C-alpha positions, 0 to 999 in steps of 0.5 A: 863674607859679602854684605847681606849674606845669610848662612845656616850652619847645621850639625849634630852635637859636638860636630864642629858647627860652632867652631866653623861658624866662629871661623866664618865670623872672624873672617866676616866684615865688622863690626860683628856681634855674637847673639848667644841663646843658651841658658845655663841650666846646670853647673856643667853647662855653665862651665861649657859656656865659660870655656866658649867665652874664653876661647872667643876672646874679648874682641867679639861682643856677646849679647845673651838672649832667651825668647827675645832673639827676634827682637835682638836681631831687629835691634842689631840690624844696621849696627853690625855688619855680621851677626852670629846666632848661636844656637837656634836649638837652645832658643827653640827649646826655650820657646817650647818651654814657654809654649810659644813656638809658632809665634816666636818662630814667625817673629824670628823669620820676619826679623831674618827677612828684615836684615837687609845688608846685615850678614848673618850666620845661624847655628842650629842642630840637625836633629832626627838623624837617629831613632824616633824619639821615645816621648811625645815632647822630644818628637815634637821638638825634633819636628819643630827643629826640622821645620825651623831649619827648613824655613830658615834654609829657604832664606839663606844663600848658603847652608852647610852641614858640619860632620866630624869637623868637616863642613859640607856645603849643601846645594839644591 
C-alpha cells in the first residue's frame, strides 16, 4: 500500500469485506491502527466482536470509538502509516441515534481530507440492493449510508466491492 492511499471496501453483511480489509492492513506499511466503531448492544454481537479480536491477534492495536470517529482519525494522523476504520455503517447508525448525521458526516469527511500521507482503509456496508425498506427510519439510514459511501468514494483512490468473498475493484 503506497503512502497516503485511501481505500473504500464495500460489501453486504458477511460478504468478506472485513477479511479483505484486514488482509490489506497486514500488507500495509506500519505502524498500523484499527479503529472499531461497533458498539456491543447484545450478547451475540459482543461474542462476535470478541471473536474478531482473537482472529486479529495482539499485533494490531485497536481503538474503539462511537461518535468521535472524526476526532480519532485526526488524533491518529501522522502517528500511524495506515489506519483501518471498521465499519462506517455502525458509526452512521450511532450518529443517527444521536440525531447528528449531517454534522458528524461533514466532520468525518474533513478528517479524511486531512489524512495527508497517512493511508486509510474504510469498511462500509453497501446498502439498498434489496427491496425498499418498510419503515421511514430504515429508508433514511439506507439513503444516508449511500450518500456517505458516495462522498467517501470521491476521496478514495480505490473502491472495492466484496461479493461472496471476492473483491471487485470498481473503476469510473
